[in-house]
BAFI-3210 file (N, C-alpha, C; in Angstrom, 3 decimals, decimal comma, padded with zeros to 6 digits):
// residues 265
n [1|2|3|4|5|6|7|8|9|10|11|12|13|14|15|16|17|18|19|20|21|22|23|24|25|26|27|28|29|30|31|32|33|34|35|36|37|38|39|40|41|42|43|44|45|46|47|48|49|50|51|52|53|54|55|56|57|58|59|60|61|62|63|64|65|66|67|68|69|70|71|72|73|74|75|76|77|78|79|80|81|82|83|84|85|86|87|88|89|90|91|92|93|94|95|96|97|98|99|100|101|102|103|104|105|106|107|108|109|110|111|112|113|114|115|116|117|118|119|120|121|122|123|124|125|126|127|128|129|130|131|132|133|134|135|136|137|138|139|140|141|142|143|144|145|146|147|148|149|150|151|152|153|154|155|156|157|158|159|160|161|162|163|164|165|166|167|168|169|170|171|172|173|174|175|176|177|178|179|180|181|182|183|184|185|186|187|188|189|190|191|192|193|194|195|196|197|198|199|200|201|202|203|204|205|206|207|208|209|210|211|212|213|214|215|216|217|218|219|220|221|222|223|224|225|226|227|228|229|230|231|232|233|234|235|236|237|238|239|240|241|242|243|244|245|246|247|248|249|250|251|252|253|254|255|256|257|258|259|260|261|262|263|264|265]
n.u [-013,911|-013,502|-010,757|-010,432|-011,543|-009,733|-007,484|-008,199|-008,909|-006,569|-005,565|-007,645|-007,684|-005,162|-005,555|-007,477|-005,990|-004,115|-005,722|-006,628|-004,220|-003,603|-005,730|-005,203|-002,770|-003,561|-005,242|-003,377|-001,829|-003,706|-004,100|-001,564|-001,402|-003,433|-002,385|-000,119|-001,334|-002,618|-000,369|000,852|-001,050|-001,060|001,591|001,719|-000,069|001,394|003,361|002,372|002,294|002,807|004,960|008,383|009,558|007,486|007,050|009,474|009,215|007,137|008,387|010,434|008,821|007,545|009,733|010,181|007,826|008,213|010,386|009,301|007,153|007,021|005,210|004,442|006,575|007,053|005,000|005,649|008,155|007,361|005,767|007,606|009,445|007,755|007,210|009,737|010,042|007,850|008,601|011,063|011,239|011,884|009,903|010,451|012,969|015,231|017,015|018,692|019,356|021,378|023,824|023,215|022,950|020,464|019,030|018,467|017,029|019,498|021,137|023,864|024,338|024,627|022,340|021,153|020,944|019,512|017,155|016,030|014,005|013,693|016,257|016,213|014,215|015,439|017,551|016,226|015,184|017,564|018,552|016,757|015,458|015,906|013,219|012,176|011,923|010,888|010,873|012,188|010,890|012,518|012,981|014,129|014,657|015,958|018,702|021,218|024,310|023,377|023,481|024,174|025,731|026,786|024,223|021,532|020,356|019,391|018,238|017,006|015,270|016,576|016,643|017,498|018,007|019,376|022,222|024,400|027,581|026,896|027,029|027,945|029,439|030,493|027,918|025,182|024,136|023,182|022,032|020,695|018,719|020,208|020,092|021,010|021,627|022,920|025,980|028,100|031,118|030,524|030,914|031,565|033,065|034,106|031,536|028,850|027,843|026,902|025,843|024,315|022,459|023,869|023,683|024,320|024,937|026,425|029,498|031,542|034,514|034,030|034,666|035,613|037,011|037,792|035,249|032,570|031,823|031,034|029,639|028,126|026,215|027,656|027,450|027,863|028,301|029,644|032,783|034,891|037,711|037,157|037,936|038,938|040,503|041,399|038,917|036,379|035,661|034,816|033,320|031,790|029,997|031,311|030,892|030,942|031,369|032,633|035,835|038,887|041,344|044,117|044,515|042,596|043,399|045,785|044,886|043,295|045,107|046,956|045,690|045,156|042,720|041,941|040,627|039,782|037,087|035,862|033,802|034,642|034,497]
n.v [-051,241|-048,742|-048,688|-048,474|-045,956|-044,434|-044,800|-043,702|-040,995|-039,232|-039,383|-038,273|-035,735|-034,839|-034,787|-032,790|-030,589|-030,546|-029,971|-027,477|-026,048|-026,189|-024,745|-022,237|-021,694|-021,562|-019,341|-017,394|-017,435|-016,526|-013,995|-012,859|-012,967|-011,211|-008,828|-008,586|-008,234|-005,789|-004,150|-004,416|-003,231|-000,616|000,150|000,149|002,205|004,330|004,663|006,344|008,818|012,378|013,173|012,596|011,317|009,778|008,073|006,709|005,367|003,622|002,042|000,700|-000,627|-002,440|-003,997|-005,256|-006,771|-008,486|-009,962|-011,421|-012,728|-015,073|-015,608|-013,152|-012,014|-012,005|-010,320|-007,927|-007,385|-006,828|-004,560|-002,654|-002,470|-001,413|001,010|002,287|002,338|003,946|006,410|006,945|006,325|006,769|006,732|007,111|006,290|004,366|001,914|003,568|005,527|004,880|006,111|008,551|010,877|011,197|014,094|014,916|016,529|017,504|015,443|014,880|014,409|012,134|009,412|008,755|011,143|012,912|011,551|009,971|008,111|006,508|005,467|003,998|002,091|000,671|-000,369|-002,138|-003,937|-004,963|-006,268|-008,225|-011,578|-013,564|-014,370|-017,267|-017,364|-014,803|-011,712|-008,619|-005,610|-003,058|-001,490|001,091|003,031|006,015|006,452|007,754|007,560|005,744|003,536|000,310|-001,621|-004,888|-005,847|-008,190|-009,068|-010,952|-011,910|-009,472|-006,881|-004,392|-003,067|-000,571|001,385|004,248|004,273|005,773|006,160|004,621|002,412|-000,882|-002,679|-005,908|-006,859|-009,101|-009,862|-011,903|-013,331|-010,999|-008,564|-006,304|-004,881|-002,363|-000,675|002,119|002,370|004,019|005,040|003,665|001,656|-001,535|-003,473|-006,737|-007,664|-009,953|-010,941|-013,123|-014,823|-012,636|-010,155|-007,887|-006,514|-003,866|-002,220|000,482|000,900|002,680|003,856|002,523|000,893|-002,258|-004,325|-007,677|-008,562|-010,853|-012,085|-014,326|-016,206|-014,082|-011,846|-009,542|-008,284|-005,679|-003,906|-001,026|-000,787|000,880|002,293|000,874|-000,669|-003,784|-005,521|-008,656|-009,666|-012,144|-013,744|-015,988|-017,748|-015,570|-013,245|-011,138|-009,980|-007,386|-005,563|-002,517|-002,061|-001,005|-002,366|-002,769|-002,054|-003,672|-006,255|-006,425|-006,382|-008,724|-010,703|-010,651|-011,965|-014,352|-014,741|-014,316|-016,146|-018,690|-018,973|-016,500|-014,677|-012,706|-011,911]
n.w [038,978|040,165|040,005|037,255|036,784|038,211|036,694|034,208|034,651|035,039|032,439|030,900|032,003|031,192|028,441|028,209|029,063|027,010|024,774|025,566|025,570|022,859|021,733|022,842|021,650|018,944|019,087|019,750|017,422|015,530|016,561|016,247|013,472|012,814|013,860|012,248|009,765|010,168|010,598|008,114|006,383|007,403|006,929|004,124|003,572|004,568|002,661|000,732|001,860|002,293|003,745|004,009|006,144|007,216|005,080|005,089|007,515|006,834|004,892|006,339|008,125|006,457|005,826|008,290|008,489|006,311|007,189|009,263|008,162|005,898|003,882|002,939|001,631|-001,170|-002,088|-000,761|-001,868|-004,500|-004,043|-003,030|-005,156|-007,077|-005,842|-005,957|-008,750|-009,564|-008,574|-009,660|-012,326|-015,815|-018,339|-021,016|-021,672|-023,668|-025,678|-027,180|-025,412|-023,687|-023,753|-022,824|-020,227|-017,908|-016,758|-013,453|-010,589|-008,334|-009,137|-009,001|-006,416|-003,674|-003,610|-001,157|000,134|-001,539|-002,108|000,217|000,825|-001,465|-001,551|000,832|000,264|-001,829|-000,390|001,352|-000,517|-001,481|000,746|001,306|001,739|-000,997|-003,210|-004,697|-008,175|-008,408|-010,119|-009,800|-010,839|-012,059|-014,232|-016,475|-014,559|-013,085|-011,422|-010,527|-008,745|-006,877|-004,052|-003,858|-002,724|-002,014|-002,398|-002,831|-005,656|-007,520|-010,722|-011,179|-012,962|-014,709|-017,087|-019,511|-017,611|-015,830|-014,191|-013,501|-012,114|-009,915|-007,028|-006,797|-005,372|-004,707|-005,092|-005,900|-008,941|-010,463|-013,444|-014,102|-015,873|-017,688|-019,976|-022,189|-020,082|-018,236|-016,863|-016,505|-015,088|-012,795|-009,794|-009,787|-008,648|-007,806|-008,044|-008,846|-011,881|-013,195|-016,035|-016,780|-018,671|-020,657|-023,016|-025,245|-023,133|-021,241|-019,902|-019,569|-018,182|-015,824|-012,672|-012,463|-011,244|-010,566|-011,149|-011,811|-014,774|-016,112|-018,710|-019,527|-021,555|-023,414|-025,788|-028,101|-026,052|-024,351|-023,355|-022,978|-021,398|-019,115|-016,085|-015,919|-014,522|-013,347|-013,892|-014,496|-017,376|-018,658|-021,268|-021,993|-024,098|-026,330|-028,750|-031,042|-029,052|-027,662|-027,096|-025,724|-027,155|-026,625|-023,915|-022,613|-023,333|-021,932|-019,272|-019,168|-019,895|-017,841|-015,816|-016,884|-018,169|-020,754|-023,090|-025,518|-025,336|-025,176|-027,156|-029,608|-032,210]
ca.u [-014,414|-012,778|-009,401|-010,510|-011,706|-008,461|-006,537|-008,643|-009,025|-005,364|-005,449|-008,626|-007,206|-004,053|-006,109|-008,114|-004,907|-003,522|-006,664|-006,596|-002,971|-003,719|-006,639|-004,486|-001,761|-004,279|-005,699|-002,188|-001,465|-004,677|-003,835|-000,345|-001,730|-004,209|-001,467|000,717|-002,174|-002,791|000,921|001,040|-001,932|-000,605|002,854|001,415|-000,677|002,453|004,170|001,795|002,249|003,606|006,149|009,407|009,789|006,410|007,319|010,582|008,654|006,390|009,339|011,078|007,774|007,379|010,881|009,942|006,787|008,810|011,260|008,512|006,110|007,529|004,129|004,264|007,821|006,905|004,154|006,395|009,154|006,669|005,314|008,747|009,995|006,814|007,426|010,940|009,767|006,928|009,244|012,357|011,223|011,752|009,301|010,900|014,311|015,323|018,378|019,471|019,660|022,414|024,927|022,681|022,704|019,194|019,195|017,499|017,405|020,473|021,627|025,263|024,377|024,340|020,901|020,686|020,695|018,490|015,907|016,268|012,992|014,053|017,475|015,813|013,489|016,437|018,293|015,390|015,153|018,876|018,803|015,689|015,697|015,374|012,052|012,385|011,076|010,414|011,673|011,901|010,792|013,115|013,438|014,051|014,778|017,078|019,209|022,662|024,914|022,700|024,393|023,626|026,835|026,430|022,795|021,174|019,358|019,360|017,117|016,375|015,099|017,016|016,963|017,394|018,115|020,547|022,859|025,688|028,377|026,289|027,929|027,459|030,557|030,114|026,493|024,848|023,201|023,106|020,933|019,981|018,504|020,855|020,125|020,983|021,763|024,053|026,780|029,319|031,726|030,016|031,846|030,989|034,154|033,757|030,115|028,565|026,883|026,897|024,758|023,496|022,288|024,416|023,708|024,204|025,175|027,544|030,281|032,736|035,113|033,580|035,638|035,039|038,032|037,314|033,843|032,265|031,018|030,974|028,397|027,371|026,082|028,176|027,476|027,653|028,482|030,731|033,678|036,073|038,228|036,645|038,984|038,491|041,586|040,935|037,541|036,148|034,884|034,649|032,097|031,021|029,810|031,806|030,766|030,501|031,640|033,639|036,872|040,222|041,950|045,442|044,385|041,819|044,216|046,744|044,173|042,853|046,250|047,622|044,983|044,944|041,302|041,657|040,603|039,037|035,654|035,336|033,420|034,977|034,306]
ca.v [-050,017|-047,606|-048,719|-047,975|-044,494|-043,868|-044,859|-042,860|-039,574|-038,463|-039,314|-037,290|-034,412|-034,466|-034,469|-031,467|-029,603|-030,490|-029,249|-026,076|-025,453|-026,058|-023,626|-021,005|-021,467|-021,118|-017,975|-016,545|-017,339|-015,638|-012,644|-012,385|-012,757|-009,975|-007,715|-008,472|-007,673|-004,372|-003,490|-004,437|-002,223|000,707|000,440|000,478|003,537|005,308|004,881|007,424|010,052|013,486|013,330|011,593|010,546|008,789|007,067|005,887|004,475|002,582|001,148|-000,170|-001,491|-003,540|-004,895|-006,074|-007,746|-009,479|-010,840|-012,294|-013,429|-015,564|-015,573|-011,790|-011,498|-011,740|-009,132|-006,753|-007,110|-006,178|-003,230|-001,740|-002,215|-000,495|002,310|002,872|002,596|005,072|007,663|007,153|005,797|007,615|005,792|007,382|005,768|003,181|001,483|004,680|006,479|004,364|007,075|009,847|011,033|011,860|015,134|014,904|017,495|016,978|014,176|014,652|014,156|010,748|009,126|008,726|012,519|013,588|010,777|008,944|007,053|005,581|004,802|003,021|001,000|-000,132|-001,103|-003,251|-004,914|-005,596|-007,098|-009,201|-012,973|-013,723|-015,230|-018,058|-017,065|-013,417|-010,740|-007,254|-004,742|-001,744|-001,024|002,500|003,946|006,950|006,416|008,004|007,566|004,822|002,654|-001,042|-002,508|-006,173|-006,145|-009,482|-008,697|-011,961|-011,872|-008,151|-006,278|-002,996|-002,675|000,829|002,279|005,105|004,028|006,452|006,274|003,866|001,487|-002,259|-003,485|-007,177|-007,167|-010,303|-009,545|-013,103|-013,399|-009,719|-007,948|-004,995|-004,466|-000,924|000,077|003,040|002,175|004,802|005,488|002,898|000,759|-002,885|-004,366|-007,982|-007,991|-011,182|-010,738|-014,413|-015,015|-011,426|-009,625|-006,533|-006,054|-002,419|-001,488|001,422|000,816|003,498|004,384|001,791|000,103|-003,607|-005,289|-008,890|-008,819|-012,161|-011,909|-015,612|-016,479|-012,836|-011,305|-008,174|-007,878|-004,256|-003,096|-000,055|-001,077|001,738|002,800|000,079|-001,418|-005,167|-006,337|-009,773|-010,048|-013,495|-013,567|-017,284|-017,977|-014,341|-012,866|-009,775|-009,615|-006,019|-004,705|-001,473|-002,288|-000,544|-003,695|-002,858|-002,042|-004,811|-007,452|-006,452|-006,748|-010,106|-011,597|-010,704|-012,899|-015,586|-014,897|-014,156|-017,502|-018,828|-018,965|-015,158|-014,487|-011,318|-011,600]
ca.w [038,320|040,733|039,448|035,874|036,865|038,679|035,575|033,096|034,976|034,681|030,982|030,424|032,416|030,307|027,125|028,332|029,097|025,676|023,911|025,992|025,087|021,409|021,453|023,199|020,596|017,745|019,334|019,665|016,014|014,886|017,053|015,580|012,064|012,743|014,077|011,050|008,706|010,474|010,350|006,667|005,797|007,830|006,247|002,733|003,581|004,829|001,456|-000,057|002,647|001,753|004,581|003,726|007,365|007,313|004,043|005,579|008,524|006,135|004,213|007,324|008,681|005,500|005,982|009,482|008,151|005,413|007,970|010,134|007,408|004,615|002,895|002,425|001,066|-002,598|-002,234|-000,301|-002,899|-005,610|-003,617|-002,927|-006,491|-007,718|-005,198|-006,560|-010,157|-009,717|-008,179|-010,323|-013,695|-017,002|-019,298|-022,378|-021,911|-024,503|-025,984|-027,709|-024,346|-022,795|-023,726|-022,389|-018,796|-017,638|-015,747|-012,357|-009,554|-007,384|-009,660|-008,650|-004,975|-003,316|-003,554|000,232|000,553|-002,347|-002,092|001,238|000,806|-002,543|-001,080|001,846|-000,402|-002,527|000,624|001,809|-001,612|-001,564|001,938|001,484|001,386|-002,358|-003,395|-005,904|-009,323|-008,456|-010,860|-009,366|-012,004|-011,829|-015,539|-016,862|-013,426|-013,150|-010,052|-010,447|-007,405|-005,956|-003,325|-003,756|-002,373|-001,388|-002,575|-003,431|-006,664|-008,569|-011,672|-011,227|-014,291|-014,679|-018,456|-019,925|-016,456|-015,719|-012,900|-013,595|-010,886|-008,813|-006,343|-006,729|-004,884|-004,100|-005,265|-006,670|-010,019|-011,290|-014,429|-014,166|-017,181|-017,696|-021,374|-022,412|-018,840|-018,182|-015,661|-016,686|-013,841|-011,650|-009,113|-009,747|-008,257|-007,114|-008,206|-009,588|-012,963|-013,884|-017,002|-016,899|-020,025|-020,713|-024,399|-025,455|-021,890|-021,252|-018,672|-019,761|-016,959|-014,636|-011,927|-012,469|-010,837|-009,928|-011,459|-012,387|-015,984|-016,802|-019,413|-019,677|-022,909|-023,479|-027,192|-028,380|-024,846|-024,415|-022,238|-023,070|-020,120|-017,998|-015,399|-015,817|-013,979|-012,530|-014,232|-015,021|-018,595|-019,310|-022,051|-022,204|-025,501|-026,518|-030,159|-031,282|-027,899|-027,873|-026,104|-026,074|-027,214|-026,011|-022,457|-022,131|-023,476|-020,840|-018,044|-019,216|-019,966|-016,549|-014,942|-017,611|-018,469|-022,179|-023,605|-026,761|-025,090|-025,381|-028,553|-029,912|-033,627]
c.u [-013,685|-011,359|-009,372|-010,646|-010,392|-007,434|-006,897|-008,602|-007,759|-005,194|-006,394|-008,180|-006,071|-004,528|-006,757|-007,060|-004,276|-004,409|-006,666|-005,355|-003,015|-004,602|-005,975|-003,456|-002,418|-004,744|-004,539|-001,767|-002,405|-004,433|-002,616|-000,608|-002,509|-003,333|-000,585|-000,060|-002,374|-001,506|001,189|000,229|-001,471|000,674|002,618|000,815|000,381|003,286|003,650|001,726|003,153|004,895|007,152|009,674|008,731|006,628|008,449|010,091|007,894|007,297|009,975|010,068|007,530|008,544|010,690|008,886|007,373|009,701|010,467|007,477|006,619|006,479|003,967|005,493|007,702|006,094|004,908|007,490|008,543|006,241|006,478|009,398|009,072|006,964|008,627|010,680|008,885|007,590|010,521|012,369|011,100|011,215|009,780|012,267|014,264|016,774|019,254|019,903|020,766|023,598|024,473|022,444|021,392|019,391|018,079|017,958|018,355|021,106|023,065|025,441|024,035|022,845|020,364|020,361|019,564|017,150|016,046|015,238|013,274|015,293|017,129|015,108|014,453|017,245|017,527|015,340|016,472|019,187|017,833|016,164|015,095|014,220|012,207|011,385|010,589|011,394|011,263|011,960|011,290|013,650|013,215|014,108|016,026|017,591|020,723|023,110|024,152|023,730|023,716|024,742|026,308|024,956|022,598|020,015|019,374|018,083|016,431|016,302|015,415|017,252|016,629|017,504|019,396|021,098|024,270|026,329|027,704|027,313|027,278|028,559|030,037|028,657|026,308|023,748|023,123|021,843|020,134|019,818|019,025|021,007|020,057|021,120|022,985|024,744|028,103|029,836|031,274|031,117|031,166|032,065|033,624|032,269|029,971|027,469|026,822|025,636|023,813|023,430|022,718|024,540|023,478|024,413|026,394|028,234|031,560|033,228|034,700|034,740|035,051|036,075|037,384|035,868|033,671|031,299|030,926|029,599|027,539|027,338|026,471|028,224|027,051|027,734|029,668|031,588|034,944|036,420|037,659|037,781|038,475|039,581|041,013|039,518|037,484|035,183|034,686|033,282|031,212|030,988|030,182|031,717|030,202|030,749|032,733|034,651|038,167|041,120|043,280|045,333|043,669|042,617|045,198|046,075|043,804|044,038|046,952|046,964|044,696|043,514|040,976|041,770|039,722|037,527|035,046|035,017|033,576|034,654|032,837]
c.v [-048,773|-047,525|-048,167|-046,464|-043,828|-043,810|-043,860|-041,374|-038,765|-038,311|-038,292|-035,881|-033,927|-034,075|-033,095|-030,366|-029,424|-029,702|-027,767|-025,360|-025,220|-024,875|-022,288|-020,653|-020,949|-019,673|-016,993|-016,356|-016,400|-014,191|-012,048|-012,092|-011,462|-008,752|-007,485|-007,845|-006,181|-003,592|-003,366|-003,329|-000,811|001,109|000,847|001,876|004,616|005,607|006,039|008,748|011,120|013,705|012,219|010,729|009,458|007,686|006,137|004,895|003,322|001,564|000,177|-001,080|-002,686|-004,521|-005,803|-007,149|-008,864|-010,456|-011,846|-013,125|-013,822|-015,452|-014,201|-011,256|-011,155|-010,454|-007,868|-006,389|-006,389|-004,765|-002,245|-001,471|-001,282|000,910|003,021|003,243|003,812|006,410|007,953|006,720|006,907|006,718|005,977|006,784|004,487|002,844|002,650|005,660|006,016|005,321|008,444|009,842|011,780|012,859|015,046|015,915|016,872|015,683|013,861|014,345|012,697|010,545|009,163|010,116|013,162|012,858|009,640|007,821|006,028|004,780|003,705|001,826|000,084|-000,970|-002,312|-004,343|-005,673|-006,513|-008,264|-010,615|-013,195|-014,709|-015,950|-017,664|-015,634|-012,531|-009,345|-006,333|-003,338|-001,173|000,473|003,471|004,806|007,123|006,616|008,064|006,700|003,911|001,307|-002,048|-003,728|-006,541|-007,511|-009,237|-009,681|-011,812|-010,508|-007,628|-004,789|-002,461|-001,206|001,814|003,104|004,967|004,604|006,596|005,629|002,905|000,120|-003,182|-004,758|-007,563|-008,433|-009,949|-010,713|-013,091|-012,099|-009,251|-006,520|-004,497|-002,948|-000,089|000,987|002,888|002,923|005,284|004,729|002,038|-000,594|-003,910|-005,551|-008,325|-009,271|-010,890|-011,995|-014,551|-013,813|-010,983|-008,166|-006,047|-004,548|-001,608|-000,581|001,366|001,641|004,052|003,658|001,048|-001,287|-004,662|-006,489|-009,237|-010,192|-011,962|-013,212|-015,816|-015,259|-012,387|-009,835|-007,675|-006,418|-003,376|-002,159|-000,214|-000,229|002,318|002,072|-000,736|-002,829|-006,086|-007,429|-010,220|-011,478|-013,370|-014,879|-017,378|-016,735|-014,006|-011,397|-009,331|-008,207|-005,077|-003,699|-001,572|-001,681|-001,766|-003,774|-002,938|-003,287|-006,099|-007,558|-006,922|-008,222|-011,062|-011,727|-011,706|-014,217|-015,809|-014,736|-015,523|-017,565|-018,740|-017,573|-014,991|-013,011|-010,936|-011,604]
c.w [038,840|040,186|038,033|035,869|037,259|037,554|034,485|033,410|034,674|033,179|030,394|030,779|031,541|028,933|027,124|028,330|027,720|024,719|024,259|025,495|023,584|021,031|021,768|022,134|019,326|017,900|019,226|018,219|015,266|015,290|016,362|014,112|011,887|012,918|012,858|009,905|008,908|010,195|008,858|006,011|006,147|007,101|004,799|002,637|003,767|003,588|000,617|000,671|002,042|002,542|004,300|004,954|007,547|006,285|004,476|006,631|007,896|005,472|005,206|008,027|007,763|005,588|007,195|009,215|007,289|006,172|008,799|009,388|006,027|003,515|002,249|001,686|-000,409|-002,818|-001,853|-001,291|-004,082|-005,272|-003,603|-004,281|-007,270|-007,146|-005,813|-008,014|-010,369|-009,424|-008,963|-011,780|-014,724|-018,110|-020,731|-022,684|-022,722|-024,765|-026,409|-026,620|-023,411|-022,689|-023,230|-020,882|-018,620|-016,509|-014,713|-011,315|-008,538|-007,822|-009,299|-007,163|-004,707|-003,119|-002,131|000,751|-000,234|-002,349|-001,077|001,244|-000,290|-002,147|-000,073|001,215|-001,152|-001,541|001,136|000,745|-001,709|-000,396|002,061|001,176|000,002|-002,415|-004,727|-006,997|-009,412|-009,214|-010,402|-010,576|-011,664|-013,138|-015,701|-015,671|-013,595|-011,724|-010,017|-008,993|-006,404|-005,296|-003,106|-003,484|-001,616|-001,529|-003,224|-004,392|-007,833|-009,403|-011,760|-012,661|-014,192|-016,088|-018,715|-018,752|-016,509|-014,304|-012,905|-012,214|-009,676|-008,220|-006,215|-006,209|-004,213|-004,247|-006,094|-007,667|-010,998|-012,148|-014,538|-015,606|-017,113|-019,126|-021,469|-021,159|-018,911|-016,830|-015,773|-015,333|-012,610|-011,036|-008,949|-009,391|-007,454|-007,180|-009,022|-010,602|-013,830|-014,742|-017,082|-018,356|-020,031|-022,154|-024,457|-024,178|-022,028|-019,892|-018,785|-018,429|-015,696|-013,979|-011,744|-012,109|-010,148|-010,210|-012,102|-013,551|-016,775|-017,437|-019,659|-021,131|-022,885|-024,918|-027,339|-027,128|-025,033|-023,164|-022,284|-021,697|-018,907|-017,392|-015,121|-015,268|-013,062|-012,835|-014,754|-016,192|-019,351|-019,986|-022,179|-023,691|-025,661|-027,971|-030,303|-030,129|-028,233|-026,737|-026,602|-026,008|-026,475|-024,495|-021,947|-022,239|-022,315|-019,542|-018,039|-019,170|-018,623|-015,613|-015,647|-018,026|-019,946|-022,838|-024,840|-026,553|-025,264|-026,853|-028,900|-031,343|-033,997]
res [x|x|x|x|x|x|x|x|x|x|x|x|x|x|x|x|x|x|x|x|x|x|x|x|x|x|x|x|x|x|x|x|x|x|x|x|x|x|x|x|x|x|x|x|x|x|x|x|x|x|x|x|x|x|x|x|x|x|x|x|x|x|x|x|x|x|x|x|x|x|x|x|x|x|x|x|x|x|x|x|x|x|x|x|x|x|x|x|x|x|x|x|x|x|x|x|x|x|x|x|x|x|x|x|x|x|x|x|x|x|x|x|x|x|x|x|x|x|x|x|x|x|x|x|x|x|x|x|x|x|x|x|x|x|x|x|x|x|x|x|x|x|x|x|x|x|x|x|x|x|x|x|x|x|x|x|x|x|x|x|x|x|x|x|x|x|x|x|x|x|x|x|x|x|x|x|x|x|x|x|x|x|x|x|x|x|x|x|x|x|x|x|x|x|x|x|x|x|x|x|x|x|x|x|x|x|x|x|x|x|x|x|x|x|x|x|x|x|x|x|x|x|x|x|x|x|x|x|x|x|x|x|x|x|x|x|x|x|x|x|x|x|x|x|x|x|x|x|x|x|x|x|x|x|x|x|x|x|x|x|x|x|x|x|x]
***
């Protein structure tokens, strides 16, 4: 009997230690969850503050929460896209406005200077880990001179937005809804717009060298004076697009991209 007790006691002691460690771990997890919830609530409250510095703090706090909590990423993406939309949306913009520049205070100034909180929110959205199936609603926003270089904005909804002279260098806009968007003078060099919807979009004077437009719908788009050197246009739809044929043919032919798959008629 003594031998049995001697054998069992270390095992029981080990089990007690294991249970204690498990309970401590659970308590730590609950504590962290509580802290994350408090940080989340405080950050959201800061977004409505009258001070731009407080709003910036709230935006970056949400980014930290999103990095540490996968479960909150979808919600935070929705909150920040709503924040940008509420502060930069022109609900009256439609297809007919793609050729119209919406006048905004300081519109010729870089977005980071005239609206640093919106610039910061866009930056967080562009850096975030994409959430499968989530569509960021940024339609009808007026954001001239926005800087979204290298942003990851797959499936984003930007239809009817004014992004005059915005920067999208190397950005990923795969399957984005860019219907009727204004990108006049924008820099979209090396951006990926694979299977994006650019119907009725205006890209006059845009720098689009090396852009990936494979499978993109460019029907009725305005591509006059657009630099498309090195662009990939395989299986894109260019029916009704306004193109300076002589210049565009030269650009496409130099890279061997003018193929029968382009629907021009």
